[in-house]
N, C-alpha and C positions, 0 to 999 in steps of 0.2 A: 315251763322251761325258762331257765335264766338266760341272760345275755351271754354269760360265759359259756354255758352249755351249747348255745346256738353257734357260737364261734368255733367251739371245739368239734362239734359234730357236723356242722354245716347243714343240719336238717332244717326243713321248713317248719315254722311254728304254725299253729292253727290260725286261720283267717276267716272266720265264719261270716257269711252274709246274712243279714237279718231277713227273716221271712214275714215280719210284722205287717208290712203294707199289703203284701199279697193275701195274707190270711184275713186282714181287715176287709179287703175287697170282697172276699168270699163271704164274710159275715154280713157285709152290706147287702149282698144278694140273697141272704137268708140261707146260705149254704145249700140251696136247692135251685135247680135251673130247669126252665122249660126250653122250648125251641125258639129260635129267632126267625119269625115269619112275618113278612109284610111290614118290616120296620119296628116290630115290637116283640118283646118276650112273651111267650104264652105261659099260662099257668103250669107249674110243674105237675107232671103226672107220674105214674108208676115207672120205676126205672131201676137204676143200679148205682153203685158207689164208685167214685173215683178216689183211688188211694195213692199215697206217696210210696213208691216202691222201695225207698230206702228205709222206711220205718214201718210201713203197713198202716199208717195213720189215715183215717178217712178224711178227705179234703172237702168233698161235696157229694150231693146226690143228684144224678142226672136223669133226664126223662128218656124212656124208650119210645121212639117215634112209632106211631101207628100208620096204617095206610092213609087214614084221613089226614094226618099231619103232613105226610109227604105230598098228598094231593093238594093240600092247601098251599104248601110252599111252592109247588110247581105252578099252581094257578096264580099266585102272587107274582112270581117271576115272569110268567107269560103276560100278565096284565102290564107289568112295568117295562117290558122289553122295548116296545115300539117308541115310547117316550124317551127312554134312555138312549137308544140309537139316534133318534131324531135330535137329541141335544147337540150332536156333533162332536167331533174329536176335541176341539178346544174346551167345550163344556165338560166333557168327561175328564179331560186332563186336570182340570181344577179340582175335581173331587178326588182323583187319584193322588194328586199332590197333597191335598189335605189329609188323606189317610197316611201318606208317608210321613208327614210332619207329626201327626199324632202318634205314630209308631215310635218316632224319635222321642217325643215328649214323655211317653210312658215306657221307655225302653227298659228301665230297671224293673218295673213292675212285670212286664212281659217276661223278662229273663228269669226272675225269681219264680214266677208262676210256672214257667216251662220246666224249670229244674224240679220243683216240687212234684209236678204231675208226671214227668217223664223219667226222672232219675239221672239225667245227664249232668255232668259237672257245671257249676255256675259259670266258670270261665268260658266254656264252650257256648252256652246259651247267650252269655253277655257279649262275647267277642266275635262269634261266628253267626249263629242262627238269627239273632234279632237284627244286626246290621245288614245281613243279606236280605232279610224280609223287607226292610226299609228300602234297600237298593232296588228291589224288584218293583216296588210301587213308584219310586222316582223314575226309574227307567221306562216303565210302561205309561207313565203320565206323558213322557216325551213321545212315545209311540202313538198314543191317542192324538196328541197334537199334530203329528205328521201324517196320520192315516189318510186324510182326504187328498193330500198332495202326492204322497208316495205310494199309496195303494188305491188308486182311483177306481179300479175295477173290482174291488173287494167289498163285501158287506158282512155284517154279523151273521153268524149261524142261527142264533136265536137264544133258546134256553139251554144252559149247560148243566148237566148233572155231574158232580165232582165228588170223588171218594178218595180220601187221603189216608196215609198210614200213621203209625204212632211214633216213628223214630225221629222225625223232624216236624212236629205238629204245626207250628206257626209258619215255618219256612215252606213246607209243602202247600199250605194254604195260600201263601203269597205267590208261589209258582203257578198255582191254578187260577186264583181269582184275578190277579193283576192283569194278565194278558186278555182274559175273557172280558173284563170290564172295559179295558182300553179299546177293544174292537167293537164295542156296542152290544155285547151279550149280557144277559142276566144269569145268575147262578143259584143253584141249590146244592149246598155242600154238606157232606157228612164227614165229620172228623172221626178219627179212630175211637173206638169204645174206651180204650185205656187212657187216652190223652185228649180230652175235649175242651179243657178249661181255657187254653189260650185262644181257641176259636170263638168261645163265648165272650171272652174279653175283647176280641176283635169286633164282634158284633156290637159290643157296647160302644166302641170308638166309631163304628159306622154311623151310629146315631149322633155322636158328637160332631162328626164331619158333615152332617146334613145330607148324607147319601139318600137319594129318593127311596121311598118305601118299595120293597119288593125286588130291588136290584140285587141285594145279597140276602140269601135265606140260608139258615144253618139248622139242620136237624141232627139230633144225636141218637145213638143207639148202636146195636151190634150189627153183624153182617147181614141180618135180615133186612135192615133198613137200607143198606147198600143195594141189595137185590131189588127193593122197591123203587129206588131211584133209577136203576138200570132199566127196569120195566116201565117206568113212567113215560108220559108223553113229553119227553125232552128231545132236543135236536142234536145233542152231543153228549157223549160220556167221556170223561177224563179220569183215569184210574191210575193210582200208584199203589203197588202192593205185590203180592206173590204171583209167580208165574201161573200157578195152579188156578187161582181165582181169575187172573187175566184171561186164561184160556176159556173159562166158563162164561166170562163176560163177552168174549168174542162170539161164542156160540149163541148166547142169549140175544145179542143185538143183530145177529145175521139176518139180512133181508129187510131190516126195518128202515134202512136209510139213515140211521143215526151215525154221525161222524164219531170216530173212536180213536183215542190215543191211549197207549198203554206204556207205563214205565214200570218194569217188572224186576225180577230178581237178577242176581249176578254172582259170579264166582271169579272175580277179577284177578288177573295175574299181576304180580309185582316182581319185575325182572331186574336182577342185579348182575351186571357184567363185571368181569374181573378187574377192570380199570376204574370202577366207580369209586367215588369218595365214600369209603365204607362207613365212617361215622355219620356223615350226612344221610346216607341211605338208611341207616338204622333209625335215625331220628325221624326220617320220612315214614319209615315203616310203623313206628309208634303211632303216628297220625293216621296212617292208612288202615290199621286194623284195630287199634284200641281207642281211637276216637269214637265217642258215643257208644262205648262198650262193644264195638264191633257191629252195632246194629245200624249198618249203613249198606244200602243196596250195592254201592260201588266200592265197598271196602276191599283193600288189597289183601284178600284172604288167602291167596294162593301164591306163596313165595317160591320163585325160581331163581336159584343162585348158581352162577358158573362154578363148575366143579373145583377148579383150582383154588378158589377162595372160600368154599362153602364151610369147611370146618371152622375156620377163623371167624367167619361172619356169624355163624350160629353161636359160637362161644361168646362173642361180644354182644350178640342179641340177648342171650340168656342173662348176662350180667346187667344189661339195661333193663330187662323185664323185672329183675329183682328190686330195682330202684323205683318202680312205679308206685304211686301212692293211691290206695283204694280206700274209700270211705264216704263220709257224709258229702253228698254232692254240693251242698251249700257252702262247703269249705273251699275257699278260692285256691288252696294249695293241693287240691285233690286232682289226680290225673284220670282215674277211672271211677265212674259212679256206679249206680245200680242198674241192673237189667230191668226192663220196663214192668214185668209182671211175673208172678210165680209160674204161670203157665209157660212163658218163654224161657224162664230159668230151667224148668224141668226138661224142655225140649233140648236145650244145649247140653245138659247133663246126660240125657239119653243118647244123643248122637256121639258125644265124646266117649262115654262109658261103653258104648257098643263097638267102638273101634278096637281092632286087635292088631293093626298094622303099624309099623314105624315105632318111634320112641316118643313118648308124651312127656312134656316138661311143663309143670305149673309154676308160675312165678312164686318166689319165696316172699310173698307179701302177706301181711296180716289182713284178715278179712273181718269186717264187723260181725258181731254175733247174731244180729238180726238184720232183716232186709234181704233183697234179691241181689246178692253179690256173687260174682264168679271170677276166679283168678285169671289173669292173662295167661294164655296157654299156647305152647308151641309144639307141633307134632312134626317131626322130621322123618326122613327116610321113606316117604310114601311113593307109591307108583302112580302114574297118571290115571290108572283105572280104578284106584281105590275110591270107595264111596265118598270119603271126606274131601277128596280132591275134585269131586264132581258136584256134590250137593251143597247148597247154601246152608250154613250153620246159623248165621245171623246172631253172632255173639263174639266175645273176645277170644276167638280161637283161630290161630294161624297154622296152616298146613304147608309143608315144604317138600320140594324135591330139587334135584340138580340137573344141569344141562352142560354140554361140552361146547357146542358151537352156536353162533347166532341163529343158524337155520333151525337147529333143534329147539332153541328157545322159542322161536316163532311157532313151531309145530306144537310144542307143549302148551304155549299160551292159548292157542286157538283150539286146543283139544277140550272143548266144552260146548254145551248147548247154549250157553249164554254169550253175550257180547255187549256188556254195558260199558266197562271202563278197563284201562290198563295203565300200568306205570312202568317206566324203565329208567334205570340209572346207569349212566356211563359218562366219562369225561370226553368221549369221542363224538363230536357233533355229527360227523359223517355216519357213524354207526347208528346214532339215535334217529336221524332223519331217513335212514334206510329201513330201520325196523318199524317205526311208527306206522307207515302206510300199510304194512303187511299184517298188522294186528287187527283182528275182527272185533272192533270195539267202537262205540259211539264217541268216546272220549279217551284220549291218550295224554298222560302227563309225563313230561321229560324232566328228570331230576327234581321232582316235586310230586305232590299228591293232594287229592281232595281240594283242588282249586275250582271254585265256582264263581260265576258272575252272571247277572241278568243279561249281559250283552252276548254271552256265549251259550248257544243252545246245548241242552243236556238231554240225552236219551240213548236208547240202545239199539242193537241189532239182534238177529236171531230170536231166541226165546226171552231176551231181555226187553222185548216190546218194540213198538214203532211210534214214530212221532218225536218231536223235539219240544222242549220247554225252555223258553228264553231266546233272546236274539231275534233277528229278522225271521229266521227259519221257524221259530216257535209260533209266529203269528198265523201261519197258514193253518194251524190246528184250530183257530178260532175265527176263521173267515171262510167265505165261499164266494164263487164268482157271481156277479150281478145278473148274468144271463140266465134266462129261464128256458128249460127244455120241454119239448113236447113228448107226449106218450109215444113210445115206439111199438108198433104192431109187428107181430111175427111175420116174417117174409117167407112165403112158401116157394119152393122151386117150381119151375114150369114143368107140367106133366104133359107128355105128348106121345104120339106114335107116328109112324111113317118112316120114310127112308132116311138114312144118315146123310148129313151134308157132305161128308167125305167117306167113300166106301172103305177106305183103309182104316183098320181098327186104331183108334186113338185113345188108349187107356193111360191116363196120366199117373205116374208113380208118386210116392212120397219123396221128400227130400230130407235125408237124415245124414249128418256127419259128412256133408260135402258130396254125397252120392245120391242118385235116384234109387229108391228102394221099393220093392214090392211090399204091400201091406201084409202083416203077420197073418191076418185072417184069410187072405187070399180073395177077398170080395171087392167089388166095385159097384158103382151105381151109374146109370145113364144121366147125362146132363143134356137137357132139351132146351132148344130155343124155338122161336116161332117158325123158323125155317126148317126145323127138323132136329135130328139127333146130332149134337155137336161133339160128343165124345163121352168117355167114361172117366170118373174120378174114383180113386182108391178110397176104401173105407178103413180108416185107421182104428186101432183098438188100444187097450191099455198097454200091451207089450210095445206097440209102436211109440207110445208116449214115453215108456221107460227107455227105449233105445234113443229117442231124440234128446231126452234129458241127459243121458250119459254122454252123448256126443257133445252137447253144450258144455257139460262140466269139463270135458277133455280139452275144450278150446279156451281155457282160462288165460292163456297167453294174450288173448285179445284185450283183456282188461289192462294189461301192462304196456300196451302199445301207446304211442304218443297220439294226442289229438290231431296233429298234423297228418299222420299216416291214416288214421281213420277217416279224416276228411277227404283225402285223396281217393280212397276206395269208394266213398259215397258219391263223389263227383263222377268217378268212373261208371258207377251204376247208373247215374242220371244220364250220362252220355250214351250208354248202351241202350237204355230204355228209350231215349229220344230217337235213336236210329231205327227203332222198331215201333214208333208211336202209332202209325196207321194200323199196324197189325193188332196191337193191343186194343186200340179204339174199336176196331171191327169186332173183336172177340167180346168186348163188354157190351156193345150194342146187340150182338147176336144173342147173348145170354139173357139180357134184361128186356129186350124188345123196345128199348128206348133209344134216344139219339144223343146221349150225353157222353159217349165214350171218349170223344176227342177232348172234351173239357176235362174229364177225369184223368186221362193220361197226362195232360199238360200240368194239371194241379199236382199230380204225383211226382212229376219231374221237379217241380218247384219245391215240393216238400223235401226231396232228396238234397237239393242245393241248399235249402235253408238249414237242414240238419248238419250238412257238411260245413256250412259257414259257422255254426255254433260249436262244432266239435273241439276247436282249439280256443274258444272264447267264453265258454260257460264257466267262468272262474269262481273260485271261492272268495273268501274275505279274510282280512286280518282284523279281528275284533279289538275294540278299544277297552281292554279289561284293566282293572286297577292293580297290575303287578309290573315289576320291572322285567318286561318280557313281552311275548306275543302269544295270542291264541289264534291259531290258523284254522279257519273253517274250510276244510278240504271237501270238495264234492267228488265222491267216489261212486263207481258203478254199483248198482244193487247186486249184480251177479248174474244169475240165470233167471230170466223172466219167461213165464208162460202167458200167452195172450190168445184169447178167442176174438177173432177179428169181426168187424162189422159186416153184416149181410148185404146191406143196401149199397155199399161202396166197395165192390170186390177188390179193386186195385188201390184206390186212394185210402180206404180204411186200413188196409194192410201196410202200405208204405208209411202212413202217418204214425203207425205204431213202431214199425221196423226201424225207420231211419233215426229217430231220436235215441232209441235204445242202443243201436249200434254206435251212434256218435259218442255216447257216454261210456262205451267200453263194455256194455252188457252182451251176453249171449242170449239168444231168444228162441223159444219154441212157439211157432205160430200155428193156429188152426184157421184155415182159410174160410171165407164166406161159404156158408152151407149151401145156399141155392145156386151160387155163381162161383164155383171153386176154380174154374179153368184159368182165370186171370192170374191166380196165385201160382198154379203149376206152370204156366207159361213163363212166369218170372224166374223160375229155376234156371232157365237158359241165360238170363241176364246175370244172375249170381255166379254161374259157372264161368262166365267170361269177364268177370270184373274183379278177380283176385281176392274174393271174399274167402278167408280161411275156413277150412272144413270145420263144421260144428258151430260156427258163430250164428248162422241162420239155419233153422230147421223148419220145414213146412209140412204140416199134416192136413189131410182133408177127411171129411166125414161128418158125423152127427155131433153138433155142439152139445146136445143134451147128454150124449153118451161119453164124450171126452172130458167134460168139465170136471167131474168128480175125480177121475184118475189123476188129472193134472193138479187140481187143488189139494189133493191128498199127498202128492209126491213130496217127500222131504228134501229132494234135491232141487226143488224150485225155491227161489228166494222171494218171488213176488208173483202174483197172479192178477191179470187184467182180463176184463170181459166187456165187449161192446156188441154182443150178439143181440139179434131181435128176439131170441128166445130168452125169457127172463130166468137167468141162472144165478142171480146175485146171492140169494139166501143159501143155495146149495154150496156155492163157492166159499162164502164167508164161514159157513159151518166147517167145511172140510179144511180150510186154511188154518184152523185153530191147532191142528196137529203140531206144526212147528212155528205157529204164529207168523206166517209169512205175510208180507204186506199185500193188500188187495186194493184194486181199483175197479169197481164194477158200476154198471150203468143204471141199475134198478129200473130197467125197462124204459129209460128216458133216452130220447134220440140225441145224438151229437150232430151238430152242424159241421159236416166234413168239408164244406166249402170254405169255412173259416180256418185260419191257420192256428192250430193249438200247440205248435211246436214247443213253446216255452213251458206249457203245462206238462207236456210229455217229458221234457228234460228234467223238470222238478221231480216227477214221479219215478224217473229212471236213475235218480242219484240218491245217495245217502250222505248226510253231512257228518263228517268226523272232525271234532275239534281237538287239535293238538296244541297243548300248552307247553311253551318253551321259555322258561325263565332264562335270563342272561345276566352276566356280571359276576364279579368275584364276591 
């Protein structure tokens, strides 16, 4: 193209990036790779080809890991971990800093190799992926430096098994490895089968950085290798990938005691209000859905446009789509590169081809004759229930519908099983800050999209997974408390006979929706003390669980109340409990046969006061991210929490769970101590006289073993906790996989209820939502 033609057409000329250095590096390695275990590359074994999706060219042959390879990697990581942790935060920081510097030094090599292997445009790899990977290592070098002073009660979990996807190969590696190493863990990482080359290049720079042997281990292969890592003797699993696989991992790790974080799929809404800067919103949408060919878990793949401007917006969007440039990803003028693999390309074609609803528009762009390319696509006129509005396509396909009011926009946005990210565009800051907290998403971008930084945690809600990566909140995924727990033995109720202590029948009812309720099954059981029969406790069943969860869901207004109001009610509860302290103490002593009732009641009162004190003080943060704007880390209630309370501390164990959950705006369904339930049923009278709104607290009594599964299976619960002396951890974690609810279980380990764990409970009772708000003209 001549200069005259360029000026006349204003078209971009070709600007190819050379692949020579990246290809030379592959040749230097013999175009064949083994695994990186204990600081060295193993001899290449039987394996598979890594191909350039834009051309089909074979780049290298990779080894398929065997069970022996995975075992060797885990053994190397286990051997290295104590020394790596003992090195201390400042020592680890120096290594992380060295890795960050080497990532900068070899930035262009990483960018080109990522583009060759993944098919993404070189501009994206060069300007987004690689700088963000560097940023994570720099940031977490600082976190390692600060660990001993800022996290004095935390220690490394141990050996972390990490499985990452193919859409951001190096960036996902950085998200996983940097915080793990910073906190003193060692890792065994499996990159995606399609895109392993930059992980192997990273292994090469680990040697250049002088990283101790065994701290980082990388094994390659297909999904079977991921399953081996999940089943291996590691202390934590961190997985990014599909919701389906995440659900299987939750089930596979159930009861093992392995820490687990899951960053899964999404169907993120992109909301455009009628007052939005339309041209800016369209440019943002290009980045939201056609960035990385739409192969982004948080892609703004669900467009919601206010009805009054929808036709104009769609017309302008189609015109912008037609100008997108598709082709050789190594060309710096290309907007949309190649889909990662023919298998993924066929998946996209099948999903779009099978759709019969709405109107489908493919961009009028020329496609290369060879390679895995798919045109940018817009499907309008869909209903919220249409499959493509609900299912993740993971390709350059945008689906759209309209809304009339902000309330309807929120309803449509939240009408999904996912909750990873959301974007909203409006020139009205009041509207933006009203809508953002109402969206069920771990990240909300205002007048922008796909903004990431190591300082701001990223992660989802609902079936988009749990846990955060990045920021202070991300460190909890790679640390554990220093305290050691003792084995908790099952506590059996007192069995007796004889005369009742009180001849009047005292059958305690359940407490559901602010009312005392008879159990659905109509049965109760006697509660004995050494002095005789103390009363009867109702036996709840699955229908009572259903009723309690429905009552809790109906009390969602509690989450919208102020921390000040919640504090006042908690103080009121403490005052009313204090007025009846001697009565509760006598009841606890009578049930347990011990003499610690007075202490337990006093400790319970203090827990209520502490939770009340935190209700309006457990604040979020404003993260220092590199934009002209702010990233607000907002602490929001989980929602509806189910909790099986401790047997050994019938009042204190219940209050320690109840008070922080209430303080943060959650509603809760509690199952009382199985052997000593009457302390919980007596508490009903305190709740009824303390202005606690109906449905905020629901109390069931009965068998922990029989109630655990119905609760963990219930899709209306957002989290499930268990502190029972009956070991129900595995059963709860397996059942929770249905909607991937957050779990906190004890694995039959005792908790010291005499210690104040309020801050840990506050952390478990909240979800971090990062709201990014750019500002300025």
